[in-house]
N, C-alpha and C positions, 0 to 999 in steps of 0.2 A: 720577484726575479724576472728579468726581462726575457723576451723570446730568444734574443741572441745568446744570452747566458745558457739557456737550455740547449741551444744548438752546439756551442763550442765546449761548454763545460769548464771554461777557464775560471769562472767565478767560484769554483769549488776547490781550487788548488790549495788554498791555505785553510786548513780545518783546525779549529781550536780543540784542545783536549777536553773530552767529556769528564765531568766529575764522577767519582765512584761513590757508592753508597755502602757503608759498613754493614748494613743489614742484608746485603746481597752477596752471595758467594761468587767467587771468580769463575768465569767460564774457562775450561781448560783449552779451548780452541780459539776463542775470540777475545780473551781478556775479560775485563769487568762486565758483568751481565748488564749493567746500566747502559753500556755502549750499544747493545743491539736488542734491548727489550722495548716493548711499547710502553707508553706512559702508565697504562693500568698496572703493569708489573711493579711499579715503583712504590706501591702501597704495601706495607708490611703484611697485611692480612691476606694479600693475594700472591705473595712471592712463593713460587714453587721451590721445593728443596733440591731439585736437580736441574741441570741445564736442559732447556726445551729442545736443544738441537744436538743430541748425542750422535756419535758416529755409529749408526746401526748397520751391522753386517749385511742385512737383507737389502740395503739400498746401495746402488752403484753410483759412480759419478754421473753428474748430469750430462745428458747428451748434447746440450747446447753449449757446454764449456766447462772449464774446471772451477765450479763454484764451491762445492763442499762435498764431503763424503756422505752427508745425510740427505742429499737430494734424491727424489724418486727417479726411477729409470727414465721415465718420459717427462720432460719438463713441461708443466702445464702453462707456463707463460713464455712466449717467444721473446727473444732479445729485441728491444726497441731501440734502434740506433739513434733516433731523434732525442732520446732522453739520456741524461748523464748517468753514470754509475754512482751508486751510493758510496760516499767517502768512508763509511764504516765497513761495509762489505764490498770491498773494492772489486771483487770478482763477480759481483751480481749487478744486473741493471736495476735502476731505481725502483720500478714498480714491484719487483720481486722481493724486496727486502723488508716489506712492511708486515708487521704482525697484526692479527686481528685482536681487537680489544676484548678481554675476557671479563665478564661481569660477575662471575661466580667461580669458585674453585673447580678445577677439572681433574679427572684422574690422569695418571701419567700416560695412559694409552691415548688420551685425547690431545696431548701436547704435540705441537708440530714445529718443524724447522722455521726459522725466522723468515725465510724467503719463499716458503711454499704455501700457497693459499689452501684454505680448508678443503676445497673440492678435490685436491690431489690425494687426500686420504681416503677418498671413496672411488677407487679406480673403476668400479663397475658402472659408474654413472658418468655421463658426459660432463666435461668441464663447463661451468657457466660462462656465458659470454663476458668478456672483460668489462663491458659497460655496467654490469651488475655487481662488480666486485667492490665498488666504492663503499657500500654499506657494510662490508665485511672487514675492511682494513683501514686503520687510521694512517696518518702520515708518518714518515720516518722520524724516529726520535732525535736524529742528529740535528743540531741547531742550524746547520747550513741548508737543510732541505725540509725541515719540519714545517708543517702547515702550508706547504707549497701545493697549489692545485695541480692536478694532472689533467691538462687540457684534453688529451685524447680519451680520457676515461670518465668524463663527467656525464652521467646519464640524466634523462628526464625521469620524473616520478613514475613509479610502476603501480598499476592497479593490481592489488593482490587478492581482492575478493570480488564477489558477484555484485555489480553495481545496481542490480535490481532488488537487492535484499537490504535489510537493516542489520548492520553488523556493529559490534561494540566489544569492549573489554579485551583487547588483544594482549597476550602474554607471551613473551619470548623465552624460550627454553634456555637453561644455563649454558649449553654448548652452542647456542646461537644457530641451531639448525632448524628449529621449528617455531611456528607461531600458532597458538590456539586462540580461538575467539568464539563469541556467541553470535548466533544468527537467527533472525526471524523474518517473516514477511514484512513488507513496508507498512501495510495498512492492517486493519483489523483491531482486535482488542489490544489495549496498551500493554498488558502483561499476559504472557501465555507460555506454553512449553517451548523451550529454546533448543536449537540444534548446536552441538559443539563441533566446530570445524577446525581443521589443522592445515596449515600451509607449510610445505617443505621448501626450505630456502634454496636447496640445490637442485632438486628435480623440478621445481616450479609447479608442483602438483598440489592441489587442494583436495583434501579428502574429508569425509564425514566420520567423525569419531563416534558421536552419539546422535542419533536421529530423534525427531519428535516422537513421543510415545502416545499413541491415541488412547489405548486402554491398557490396564495392567491387571494382573491377578494378585490376590492377596499375598503380601510379603515380598513382592518383586519391585524392581526399580520403576518408578512412576514418571521419570523425566527430570529435566533441569528447569528450574523456575527461579533461579537467583537473579537479582537485578544486575549483578556484575560478578566476575570471577575475583577471587582474592588477589590482592596486589602481588603477592608471592604465592604461587600455587604449584610450581613445578618441583618434583622430587629431584634429588641430586643426579639421578641416572638419566635425566632428560627424556625419560620414556613415560612417566606417570604424572598425572595431574590430580591434585587434591582440591576439593571444593565442598561447600556446604549448600544444601538446597532443601526446600520443603518436600517431604515425602508424606503425603496425606496431612495429618495434623501434627506432625513432628518435623523438626529440622535436623537433618542428619549430615554427618561427614562421610564423604565418599571418595574413594581413590579410583581413578580411571586409567586403564592401560591404553595409551593412545594408539598403539599399533594394532591391537586386537579389539578394542572397544569394550572390554570386560569391565564391569563395575563391581566393586567390593565395598561393603559398609565398614567403616572404621569404628562404629559405635554399636555393632551387634553385641548383645550381651551386656551392654552398659545400662545403667539405670535409665528408666523411662524419662524423657525430657527432650530438650532441644540443644543442638550444638552449633557453634559458629567458629570457623577457622580464622584466627587472628594473623598467623604468619607461619611459614615453614622455612627453616634455615638449616641447610645440610642435613635434611631429613628429620630435624627436630621440629615436631609439631607443637604449636601453642594454640589452644582452643578455649572457648568460653562455653560453659555448660550452665543451664538453669532449668527450672521447672516453674509451674504456676505458684508453687508454695516455697520455692527456694531461690533467693537472689543469685545473680551470676557469680560463678567461681572459675578460677583459672585451672586448667589441666594441661599437662604436657605428656608427650610420648615420642618415642623414636619410631619412624615409619619402618616397618619390617621390609625385608627384601621382597621382590616381586614374587607373587604366589603365596606369600605367608602373611598377607596384610591382616587377616582375621585374628592373628595372634598378637595384635597390638596391645600394649599394656599402658593404661593411662594412670598418671600420678597427679593427685590433687596438690596444688601449691599452697592452698589456704583452706582452712576449715570454715565453711559457712553453714550455720545452723538453719535448717528449714523452719518455716513458720509453722509451729505445731497446731495452730488453730485453723489451718486451711487444709481441707481434703479436696482432691480433684480426680476426675476420671474422663477418659475419652469415650464417647458414646457413638457407635456406628448406627446409621439410619438408612433405611431404604424407603423412597417415596411410595405412597400407595398407588395401585394400578391406574386409578383415574387421574393421577398427577404426573404420570410418565411422559417424557418428551418423545413423541412418535419417531423422531429421527435419531434420537440417542437414548434408546431404551436400556434399562439395566444399570444406569449410573447411580451409585450411592453417594452419600455424603456423611459428614461427622459433626459432632459438637463437643465442646469441652465444658464440663459442669464443675464449678467451684462451689463449695459449701463450707460454712463454718463447722469445724469439728465439734464444737460444743454448741448444742442447740439452745433455744430460748425457752426451755421448759416444755410445757404442754402446747405452747403456741407455735404454729407452723411458721416457717421462714418465708419472708417476702422474696420475690424473684425479680432480678434485673436482667433483661435480655439485651445483649450487645452484638448485633450483626456487624461484621466488618465492612469497610468501604471498598472502593475499587471500581467495579465489583470484583475484578479479577485480582484478588489478594487472598490472604489466608491468616487465620489465627493459629499459631503454633503453640505447643505445650511448653511455653517459656515464661519467664518472669514478666509480668505486665503490671504496672503500678496501679492503674485504676481498678481492675478487677480484684487485685489483692487487697487494696484499701477498702473497697466496698464489702468484700468478704469479712474483713476484720470488724467492720461496723455492724455486721449482722445480716447482710444480704447474701442470698445465693445468686451466683452470676452464671449466665448461660451464653457461651460464645459459639455462634453457629457458622460452620463452614458449608454454606448452601452450595448446590450445584452451580458451577461457574467459578468456584474457588480454585486457587492454584494448588498443585500437589496431587491431583487426582486424575491426571491424564488430560491430553489435549481435547478429547471429546467432551469432557466436563466443561472446559472453558468455552468450547464452541457451542455448547447447548444453550447458553444464556442469551447472547445477542439476538434481539428480536422477541425475547420473552421476559425482559425486565419488567418489574411491576406485577408479574404473574408467577413465573416459576420460582424466582428467589423469594418472593413474599410467601408463597404457599409452603416452601421448604421451611422457612423460619416458623411459620405458624404451626405446621405439623410437628416440628421439633418441640415447640413450647407445649403443645397439647400432650405429647408423649411424656415429657418430663413431669408435667403436673400430675399425670396419672400414676407414674411409677415412683415418684419421690415425695417425701413428706413436706410439700411446699404449699403455700397458701394461694389458691387460685383467685382469691379476691384481692390480692395485693401483688400485681404484676406490672412492671414498668419497662420502658424501652429507653435505651441510650445509644445513640449512633451519630457518626459524623460522615459528611460527604455522601457517598452512596449508602453508607450505614444510616445516615439521616434520611435519605430517600426511602429506605425500607421502613424505618421507624414511622415516618409520616404516612406511608402506605398502610401499615398495619393498624394504626389507630383509626384510619378511615375505613378500611375493609373489614376489620374485626373490632368494632368499638366496644363490644361487651367484654373483651379479654383484658384490656389494658386500662390502668387507672392513672398513669402519668407517663410523660414523654419528655426527654431531653434531646434536642437535635442541634448539632454543631455544624454550621455551614451546610445545611442540607440542600440537595437538589429537589426542588418541588415542582418545577415546570420545565421540561426539556425543550419545549417549543419556544419559550421566551429566553432560555439560557443560551441557545445556540448563537445568538447574535452578540452576546457580551462576554463569552468565555474564551480562554486561551486554548481550549481544546474542543473546537466545534465538531471535529471528527468523532469525538466520544458520543455526542448526542445522536448523530446519525447511525453510527456503528451499533451502539447498544439498542437503538430502536429497531434495528434490523435492515437498515438501508446502506447501500454502497456509498463510499465517500471518495471524492477527489478534491484537490485544492480549489478547483473552479466550480464546485458543486453549489447550486442554489436550491434550497428545498422548495418543492411545489406545495400546493394546498393539501394534498394527501399526506405529505410528510409532516406538515405542521399538525394536522388533525391526529395522526397516529402517535406523534410524540406527546401531545397533550393527553391522549387516551391512556398512555402508559405512565403518566405522572401522578404524584399524590394529589395535585390540585383537583383531579377528577373526582376525588372522594372527600373533599374538604367539608362538604355539607354534612357528612355523617360523623365527624369527629366530636367526641365528648370529653376525652381525657385532657387535663390541663397540660399545656405545652410550654417548655422553656426553650427559647431560641438563643443561641450564641453565634454571633457573626463577626468575622474579621473584616474591618473596614477596607483593607487593601487586598482582599481576596480576589485574584484574577481567575482562579480555577472555577469556583462557584461564586459568582458575584453576589455581594450582599443583597442585591435587589431580589434574589430568589427568596431569602428569608423574610424580607420586608413584604413581599407579595403574599406569603403564607400568613404572616402576622396580621396583616390588614384583613385577610379573608376570615381568619379565626375571630378577630375582634368584632368584625361585623356580624358574626353569628353568635356572639356572647360566650365563646369558649374562654376559660381562664388562660391567659397567655402573658408571658413576660419576655421582653427582648433585651439582650445584653449585646451592645456593639463595642468592639474592642479596637480602638485606634492603633495604627502602626503595627497591625497584625494581619497576616495573610491567611491562607487556607488552613495551616496547621494549628493556628492559635497557640504558637509555641513560645511567645514572650513570657518571661518569668511572671510578670504581674497578671497577664491573661491566664496563664496556666493555673496559678494559685487561686485567682478569683473564680475562674470557671469551675474548678473542682469543688470549691466550697459551696458555690451556688447550686451545683448539681446535687450534692449530697443533701443540702437543706431542702431542695425541691422534692427529692425522693422521700425524705423523712416526713415532710409535711403532708404529701398527697398519698402516701402509702400508710399513713397513720402508725408510724413506727415509734 
């Protein structure tokens, strides 16, 4: 539409009749609902059963003119003479006739007149500046003015969060009043305890719903550690958020009251295991539940009203039989006094032990130790294919959540950078020694399996404690941080975990190189005696294959039995179908051969 048409309004004199939709009831005051509803209302699933602009006795006629009986006493939008009036609502100026698009069903109390913006329903708060209303209202549905830009109301992009922080995973509430998102510092460990923040669209105020949790007492909330919020996480009341996150060695479902910051578990009293939220629709929760001995199963429940969340009742949609031959338990551990971190004393950790329920007669079980990667990650009590399969073959499997793992508080995460190759290695070794003492396991048949930082730990352990381990399988292991920093896509990881500050223009000096080498498995390669199987992804940019090749050549030069498997067209995860199958079979054969099973 030309500027002159905006000024005189003559281009809007001939208005075609809008079609009516049989699924929509007629509005008693304005005719067919389709004539004054936004496009989102034209979808059957979103059609309200009553007119959104009833004549409410508490509202008086608009002070700016005879618009309708449902206008609030003080009109939040002034009449703009330069803009024509809407041909549908002939008694209202164009900017005031547009409905906000609703992306979810709303209670009747939240429905508002077609020409009153959302802010007018909150009289205690100042009206937002008109320049910010564009994100709240679509264009008028009438064909003569639909999709027409409003020149005076087009804003620039707004900065909604702190630009000195790393923010991600924004989720808009059903009533479009709030946005929640996760926030961390820009630098530091790649995964850590996150802050849950909320931006109020109308007050323009950002608040902290849940802050970082440094420490926790037993049985209390340990913080948020999820990589992202669920795509649909808001309750229908637009006041509560449901999420899943690691809580020590379990993954739990939590509901968060955004106004008070209270946290309630939705899995309290449920069987021990791990939960993941798949979706929430009109307070219908769909979740996945599994344990180390039970494959995932679907469960559903309705989210109870606020304050009664602990009464949630889960219903299983399918029966999944647990694997009867696998038993498991979570073992809490406290490092000995001489291994305490002076800056972060008193931090404990856990491990998950899987064992075949049926033993091998009088012969003790061999043990496979599997430290996780990251290092800031966590093994939860959930279904994991490799440990379950190894357990069925006849191995006991130990998954160690050493200090620095997620789910144990931010202090646990912060305790590890600067101490990799020492604190994490000692935690795993201490756990192995405790399990060998307390369980009927064969201390002469212990092996290590790990990938990435788990491979870093595996290679460290066979070098620092060569008498404990009889075999090792390492997938894309970090073996030399000093040589890795120049070829990886995460150079900050090398400096951060070695205990040095990082900036994009950082260039390591000689002391940095020396310290990174000192903390790497290559420092102990001369002491390795256990046979090593290396699996490398040819296209790995995270831990370049040169890392594994460097270790392979050093072991070969020292006469250590070593085998190298290089997988083309595979990156860090080695997740190609052929690579996954071949890698698993070779891992099992290596363990059976060298543990004499």
